[in-house]
DOSE-441625 format. One line per field, with one value per residue (C-alpha): x, y, z. Coordinates in nm, 4 decimals, always signed. Example, Ala and Ser with C-alpha at 12.3 -4.5 7.8 and 13.67 -1.06 7.14 Angstrom:
2
c1: c(+1.2300, +1.3670)
c2: c(-0.4500, -0.1060)
c3: c(+0.7800, +0.7140)
This chain:
309
c1: c(+3.5035, +3.4489, +3.1416, +3.1112, +2.7960, +2.4581, +2.2070, +1.8396, +1.5716, +1.2329, +0.8908, +0.5365, +0.5015, +0.5058, +0.7728, +1.0078, +0.9450, +1.0400, +1.3688, +1.4500, +1.3899, +1.6178, +1.8880, +1.8609, +1.9059, +2.2160, +2.3611, +2.3058, +2.4711, +2.7540, +2.7991, +2.7946, +2.6656, +2.2931, +2.1421, +1.7708, +1.7116, +1.3865, +1.3830, +1.2090, +1.0974, +1.3215, +1.1310, +1.3435, +1.2163, +0.8599, +0.9242, +0.8381, +0.8955, +1.2110, +1.2151, +1.4804, +1.7239, +1.6507, +1.2768, +1.3303, +1.5567, +1.2953, +1.0247, +1.2536, +1.3079, +0.9328, +0.8804, +1.1515, +1.0163, +0.6631, +0.7754, +0.9759, +0.6812, +0.4456, +0.6984, +0.7539, +0.3870, +0.3189, +0.6001, +0.5851, +0.4460, +0.6563, +1.0114, +1.1925, +1.1763, +1.5684, +1.5893, +1.3211, +1.5056, +1.7833, +1.5537, +1.7008, +1.5598, +1.7747, +1.6486, +1.6012, +1.4857, +1.5304, +1.8203, +2.0070, +1.9291, +2.0416, +2.3590, +2.4504, +2.3841, +2.5807, +2.8715, +2.8554, +2.8614, +3.0875, +2.8242, +2.9208, +2.5509, +2.2303, +1.9043, +1.5567, +1.2214, +1.0398, +0.7163, +0.7524, +0.6356, +0.5772, +0.7867, +0.9608, +0.7567, +0.7884, +1.1639, +1.2327, +0.9642, +1.0208, +1.3817, +1.5004, +1.6086, +1.8528, +1.9822, +2.0374, +2.2107, +2.4239, +2.5389, +2.5346, +2.8881, +2.7872, +2.6158, +2.2382, +2.0008, +1.6448, +1.4333, +1.1237, +0.8639, +0.8941, +1.2549, +1.3443, +1.6670, +1.9365, +2.0486, +2.1101, +2.2834, +2.2753, +2.5513, +2.5015, +2.8361, +2.9181, +3.2453, +3.3350, +3.5433, +3.2096, +3.2518, +3.5145, +3.3452, +3.0174, +3.1449, +3.3074, +2.9703, +2.8014, +3.0823, +3.0373, +2.6750, +2.7410, +3.0107, +2.7862, +2.4969, +2.6608, +2.4801, +2.5406, +2.6545, +2.5735, +2.7263, +2.5253, +2.6329, +2.3724, +2.4827, +2.2520, +2.2271, +2.3944, +2.1691, +2.0357, +2.0193, +1.8141, +2.0187, +2.3465, +2.4923, +2.5830, +2.9253, +3.0106, +2.9064, +2.6571, +2.8177, +3.1691, +3.0480, +2.8955, +3.2122, +3.4296, +3.2216, +3.2452, +3.6200, +3.6607, +3.4404, +3.6709, +3.9891, +3.8810, +3.5658, +3.5271, +3.8688, +3.7309, +3.4515, +3.6203, +3.3934, +3.0634, +2.9160, +2.5934, +2.7652, +2.8703, +2.5936, +2.5787, +2.2386, +2.1314, +1.8663, +1.7129, +1.6808, +1.9364, +1.7015, +1.4446, +1.6986, +1.8400, +1.4935, +1.4146, +1.7249, +1.6480, +1.3062, +1.4318, +1.7073, +1.4965, +1.7573, +1.7013, +1.9283, +2.0364, +2.3648, +2.4377, +2.6904, +2.5646, +2.7797, +2.9033, +3.0259, +2.8321, +2.8973, +2.9891, +2.9288, +2.5889, +2.5271, +2.3746, +2.1660, +1.8317, +1.8091, +1.9283, +1.9603, +1.6518, +1.4317, +1.5441, +1.4757, +1.1170, +1.0448, +1.2947, +1.1323, +1.3863, +1.5868, +1.8397, +2.1898, +2.3434, +2.7163, +2.8785, +3.1664, +3.4271, +3.3162, +3.5786, +3.5875, +3.4265, +3.6770, +3.5809, +3.6205, +3.5881, +3.8800, +3.8152, +3.7184, +3.9833, +4.0608, +3.8164, +3.8557, +3.7856, +3.4236, +3.2811, +3.0922, +2.7796, +2.8169)
c2: c(-7.5278, -7.3483, -7.1113, -6.8370, -6.7720, -6.7366, -6.4750, -6.4968, -6.2251, -6.3283, -6.1616, -6.3036, -6.3529, -6.6863, -6.5468, -6.4766, -6.8299, -6.9696, -6.7679, -6.8694, -7.2396, -7.2325, -7.0453, -7.3300, -7.5823, -7.3946, -7.3683, -7.7392, -7.8314, -7.5943, -7.6838, -7.3070, -7.1221, -6.9981, -6.6891, -6.5923, -6.2201, -6.0196, -5.6394, -5.4833, -5.1197, -4.8945, -4.7818, -4.4767, -4.3474, -4.3504, -4.1814, -3.8015, -3.7493, -3.7776, -4.1251, -4.2741, -4.5044, -4.7976, -4.7691, -4.7404, -5.0466, -5.2405, -5.1352, -5.2373, -5.5753, -5.6252, -5.5225, -5.7570, -6.0467, -5.9924, -5.9525, -6.2850, -6.4658, -6.3466, -6.4485, -6.7983, -6.8491, -6.7185, -6.9264, -7.2454, -7.4624, -7.3162, -7.2836, -7.5815, -7.5674, -7.5743, -7.2780, -7.0854, -7.1499, -6.9357, -6.6321, -6.3026, -5.9517, -5.6733, -5.3211, -5.0861, -5.0809, -5.4128, -5.2977, -5.1614, -5.4668, -5.6967, -5.5003, -5.4928, -5.8752, -5.9538, -5.7473, -5.8876, -6.2492, -6.2060, -6.3413, -6.4880, -6.4913, -6.3162, -6.4635, -6.2946, -6.4125, -6.1950, -6.1986, -6.2971, -6.0560, -5.7763, -5.5306, -5.7444, -5.8016, -5.6400, -5.7014, -5.5276, -5.2641, -4.9288, -4.8433, -5.1093, -5.3379, -5.0826, -5.0028, -5.3765, -5.4523, -5.1328, -5.1426, -5.5120, -5.6471, -5.9989, -6.1559, -6.1331, -6.4206, -6.3065, -6.6134, -6.6557, -6.9128, -7.2336, -7.3731, -7.6279, -7.8230, -7.5953, -7.7702, -7.4864, -7.1543, -6.8910, -6.6298, -6.2941, -6.1203, -5.7904, -5.6327, -5.4700, -5.5617, -5.7141, -6.0171, -6.1985, -6.1915, -6.2542, -6.5733, -6.6842, -6.6377, -6.8588, -7.1176, -7.1537, -7.2318, -7.4828, -7.6525, -7.6681, -7.8331, -8.0114, -7.7762, -7.6943, -7.3367, -7.1394, -6.7938, -6.5256, -6.1863, -5.9558, -5.6924, -5.4091, -5.1457, -4.8231, -4.5419, -4.3311, -3.9506, -3.8117, -3.4946, -3.6751, -3.9350, -4.2825, -4.2546, -4.6003, -4.8196, -5.0726, -5.3754, -5.2557, -5.2151, -5.5562, -5.7133, -5.5387, -5.6688, -6.0270, -5.9793, -5.8503, -6.1507, -6.3943, -6.2274, -6.1223, -6.3053, -6.6433, -6.7643, -6.7283, -6.9747, -7.2893, -7.4914, -7.3542, -7.6931, -7.5328, -7.3292, -6.9637, -6.7655, -6.4146, -6.2629, -5.9364, -5.7610, -5.4119, -5.4642, -5.6828, -5.7779, -5.9045, -6.1103, -6.2575, -6.3455, -6.5059, -6.7135, -6.8312, -6.9475, -7.1124, -7.2900, -7.3579, -7.1855, -7.2205, -6.9238, -6.6186, -6.4675, -6.0939, -5.8425, -5.5486, -5.2824, -5.1941, -4.8935, -4.6579, -4.6266, -4.9281, -5.1716, -5.0629, -5.3007, -5.0346, -5.1186, -4.9778, -5.0967, -5.4615, -5.5865, -5.4210, -5.5336, -5.8973, -5.8705, -5.7708, -5.9949, -6.2811, -6.6253, -6.7739, -6.6742, -6.4013, -6.3972, -6.0500, -6.0433, -5.7316, -5.6132, -5.3305, -5.0129, -4.8610, -4.4746, -4.3603, -4.1621, -3.8597, -4.1050, -4.4692, -4.6774, -4.8190, -5.1746, -5.3580, -5.1848, -4.8917, -4.5206, -4.3764, -4.3034, -3.9995, -4.1197, -3.9038, -3.7523)
c3: c(+12.6920, +13.0294, +13.0527, +13.2929, +13.4872, +13.3214, +13.4348, +13.3448, +13.3970, +13.5190, +13.5512, +13.5692, +13.1929, +13.0135, +12.7844, +13.0752, +13.2094, +12.8687, +12.8665, +13.2231, +13.1369, +12.8348, +13.0447, +13.2993, +13.0309, +12.8869, +13.2351, +13.2934, +12.9574, +13.0178, +13.3878, +13.4548, +13.7591, +13.7159, +13.8506, +13.8298, +13.8610, +13.9130, +13.9017, +14.2014, +14.2306, +14.4248, +14.7335, +14.7668, +14.4300, +14.5535, +14.8718, +14.8885, +15.2523, +15.4611, +15.6300, +15.8381, +15.6287, +15.8450, +15.7849, +15.4098, +15.4152, +15.6022, +15.3517, +15.0535, +15.2139, +15.2525, +14.8969, +14.7717, +14.9648, +14.8333, +14.4734, +14.4908, +14.6469, +14.3708, +14.0923, +14.2484, +14.2775, +13.9130, +13.7665, +13.9694, +13.7053, +13.4183, +13.5708, +13.7301, +14.1086, +14.1270, +13.9066, +14.1068, +14.4249, +14.2958, +14.2299, +14.3489, +14.3768, +14.2377, +14.3032, +13.9943, +13.6435, +13.4439, +13.2359, +13.5382, +13.7473, +13.4867, +13.4109, +13.7826, +13.8219, +13.5164, +13.6316, +13.9876, +13.8758, +13.5754, +13.3434, +13.0133, +12.8970, +12.9965, +12.8875, +12.8552, +12.7030, +12.4699, +12.2734, +11.9006, +11.6303, +11.8746, +12.0733, +12.3477, +12.6682, +13.0012, +13.0489, +12.7193, +12.7018, +12.5490, +12.5121, +12.7718, +12.4839, +12.3516, +12.7019, +12.7673, +12.4435, +12.4387, +12.8024, +12.8995, +12.9378, +12.8262, +12.5253, +12.5425, +12.4337, +12.3596, +12.3325, +12.1120, +12.1876, +12.3866, +12.4304, +12.1672, +12.0874, +11.9535, +11.6394, +11.3906, +11.4563, +11.1815, +11.2401, +11.0578, +10.9847, +10.8510, +10.7406, +11.0646, +11.3699, +11.5104, +11.2760, +11.4888, +11.8348, +11.6645, +11.5055, +11.8331, +12.0166, +11.7531, +11.7694, +12.1476, +12.1089, +11.8350, +12.0370, +12.3450, +12.1788, +11.8868, +11.6497, +11.2923, +11.2062, +10.8930, +10.8127, +10.6317, +10.4846, +10.3501, +10.0817, +10.1113, +9.8330, +9.9010, +10.0100, +9.7213, +9.7480, +9.4658, +9.4439, +9.4176, +9.1912, +9.3414, +9.5035, +9.3879, +9.1095, +9.2702, +9.0956, +9.1877, +9.5523, +9.5613, +9.4073, +9.6632, +9.9511, +9.8246, +9.7980, +10.1501, +10.2757, +10.0996, +10.2530, +10.5951, +10.7128, +10.5501, +10.6651, +11.0194, +10.9267, +10.8150, +11.0612, +10.9143, +10.8163, +10.7081, +10.4558, +10.3968, +10.2261, +10.0552, +9.9991, +9.8399, +10.0361, +10.0679, +10.4370, +10.6114, +10.8895, +10.6505, +10.4645, +10.7894, +10.9060, +10.5709, +10.5771, +10.9262, +10.8322, +10.5150, +10.7048, +11.0144, +11.2450, +11.6167, +11.7090, +11.5057, +11.6224, +11.5525, +11.6704, +11.8711, +11.7091, +11.3727, +11.1867, +10.9831, +10.6133, +10.4091, +10.6988, +10.8426, +11.1264, +11.3575, +11.6741, +11.6234, +11.2752, +11.2049, +11.5600, +11.7000, +11.4022, +11.4560, +11.8186, +11.7400, +11.4464, +11.4153, +11.3728, +11.6278, +11.9318, +11.8874, +12.0492, +12.0509, +12.0954, +12.2206, +12.0065, +12.0358, +11.8925, +11.6587, +11.6276, +11.3139, +11.0950, +10.8822, +10.5887, +10.6045, +10.4600, +10.1167, +10.0534, +9.8521, +9.5173, +9.5847, +9.6422, +9.9791, +10.0354, +10.2478, +10.5471, +10.6398, +10.9781)
């Protein structure tokens, strides 16, 4: 299986070094090109006076060189020398720099290191994580903790078009490392509005979800040696994290997009919570976004259900 290039983001933090090292190992195992990227401040954005373009370019080159020297010095003992030799400066905010590098190199995977049980570190500070996941043209692997052998891959699937590319992303990892794959679907309760009666009987809804899984999703997972599991949970992210802990998963794979309504895999809820609190690394696979109709088609055997705007 041929892998396209792998791009890793690096700053001076130990979490970033762990991500860069894992990316280096993945590239070596996949025999894929490896690119290490550091985002550098744009000098032009800090200039308040008109300065000749040539002078600004020279200043930017100096800033780039100093930034790369500082990162190489800070990460010399944490990142392999051969990987550090590939470090490049890309001008702009981290999300922009990573996106441009991923596009330029035709990346098949972007890797970032993040702090565990807290909002991700410098590379993913503030809203950057959402910008990276929503706009990155390639899968994003957010690592947690020191790199370890990838033996178990937990793929969390929903009932949207995101299921198929998410499964394929998990399958590529399993094939590369000879890992075991387990599939998980979490049935969340329908939202309750006190002023309105439930639009669907909860048991009928859960039964319909299981029926759709059997017909549309589970046939895609005949190679899930770790099993195909359905859990009930109030919060999908918590249920996924609990399954990952219980099964000792090394990587959790999720899709970056879903549809509102009956399949509620929405970035900012499930994916973002996992990126902040997952017990293991998280691979976010971009999936096509289907337009949300005025009403969402029924699950098998059910009436059409209005979807909130």
